[in-house]
N, C-alpha and C positions, 0 to 999 in steps of 0.2 A: 504494500500500500504506500509506504513512504517513498519507495523507488518510483512508483507511478506519479506521485505528486511532484517529485523532484524533476522527472522528465517533462511533465507538463509545465512546470515553472521555468525550466531552462528553455523549452520551446517557445513559451510566451515571451520571455525576456529577449531571446534572439530575434523573434519576429518583430517585437517592438523596436529593437535597435537596427533592424534591417535598412530603413531609409538612410541612416547615418553611414552604413557600410556602402550603400549605393552611391551616395554623394562622394565618399572617399574614393571609390573605384572610378567614378567619373573624373574627379580631380586628378587622379594619378594618370588616367588616359590622356587628359589634357597636357599634363606635364611631359609625358613621353610622346606626344603627338600620335597616339594610337587611335585613329579614327574608327577602326573596326571594333576595338574594345569599347570605345565610347558609344558607338551606335547600338550596342546591346541594351543600353539603358534609355533609348529614345524611341517613342512611338511617333515616327515622322508624319504619318497622315493626320493624327490628332493634333500634333504641334502646328502643322501647316494650317489646319482649319482654325485653330485658336488665333494664330497671327493674322490670318485673313480677316477674321471678325474684328480684331482690334484695328487693323489698318482701314477697313471699310467704315467702321464707326468714326474713326478720327477724320477720315476724308469727308464723310457726310457732315460732321460737325463743323469742319472748316468751310464747307460749301454753303452752309446755312448761316454764316456770319452776316451781320448787317451790311458789311462792305461788299460782299459778293452776291448778296441776295438779288439785287437789281442789275447785276452785271450781265450783259447778253452773252459774254464768253464763258460764264461760270458753268453752263451746261456742257460746253465743249471740254473745259478743264476737268469736269467730273468724269466724262467719258474716257478721257485719256488716263486719268488717275485710276479708274477702275481697271483699265486694260493693263496698267503697270503693276497692279497689286499681285497678280499671279507670278510675274517675273521676279518681283522683289521677294516674295515669300519663298519661291523655289530657290533663290540664291541664299536667303538667310537660313532656310531649313535644309541645310546640307550638313554632312558631318563637319566640315570646316567652319561653316557659319555658326552652328550651335555650340561648337567647342569654343569659338571666339566669344560668344555671348556668355557662356559659363565662366570664361576666364576674365570677364569684365571688360571686354573689348567690343567695339562695334564691328559687325561683319561687313565685308566688302559687298557693295551692291552690284558689282559686276564681276565676272570671272577674272581672277588675277592672271596677268600675263606670266608665262613661264619665266622663272628666275633661276639663276645659279644659286646653289646653297651658300648661305653666309651665316653660319651658326654663331660666330664670335660676336658680331654686333647685336644680334637678336637675344642672346642669352641673358644679358643683364636686364633688358626690358621685361622679358618673361618672368625672371626671378622677382623683379620688383612688383609686377602685377600679381604674382602668386602670394607674396607677402602682404599686399595691400587689401586683399579680400578676406572678409570674415564671414563664415557660413553659420546659419542657424536653421534648424529644422523644427517645424511645429505641425502636429497632427491636426487635421480638419475633420477627419472621420477615420474609421478603421481602414478605408480604402484610399484615402487621399491625404497627402501631406504637402506643405509648402516649404520649399527650401529657399531661404533668402541669402543672397550674396551681397554683402555691403562693403563698399570701398571705404577707404579712410576718409574721403571727402563727404561721406554720407549717402552717395548715390546707391540705389538698390536695384537689383534684378531679382524678381520673385518667380521661381519655377514651381509649377504644380507637378507632383509625381503621383501616379495612380498605382495601387498595388497590382502586381502581376504574379499571382501565386502567393504562397505564404511568406516567402522571404525576398521576393524580387519586386522591383519597382521600375516603372517606365515614366519618362518625362513626357507629359502630355500638354502642358500649357505654360505660358510665361506672361508676366506683366512687366513691361519695360516702360519706365517713365519717359515721356517725350518721344514715344514711338513714332508719332506722326512727323517728327522733326528729323528723323534719321535720314541720312543721305549717303 
C-alpha cells in the first residue's frame, strides 16, 4: 500500500514538474541551435492559427482608427495586410522563427540570405540574450500552462503550452506585446 502511494506521489510530482522540464529542453535546443529537438515541443499548426488571430485582430484595430476610418485607401491597405498575414506567420512559425522568439529575439520577416558561418561574433550576443531572460511557468489548468520569458528591461513573451500526454507539452500559443509593430 505504501509503495503504491509512493509511486502515485512520484508520478504526480513528475507530471506537475513536466512543463519546467519542457521549457528546459526547449532552452537547451535553442542554445545548441537544434531545430529538430526544439520542434518536438511545438504544435506548429496551432501556433500559426494563434498568431494569425493576433495579427488579424491588430490589423483590424489599426484599420478602425479614426485617422483611417474615412481614408479611401484604408480598404486597399487592409486587403494587402490580410494577404501578408499568411506570409508573415509562415516565416515566424518556422523552427528558426520560434527559436528566435523563445530566445527573446524578433524573427526575421523574410528568408535570410545564405551566410558563411561566423560563430565568434555571434557567441557573445547569444550568451548575453540567454542570461538576460528569466523564465516563469504558471498553470492555467491541468492541460494548459503559460511560460513567461522576461528580459531584464521588463519586456515579456508569454507562451501557452498544452499538455500532450502525461509528461509532455506542446507550444500552442504566444502573446507578444507590440505584435502589430513587428517588422
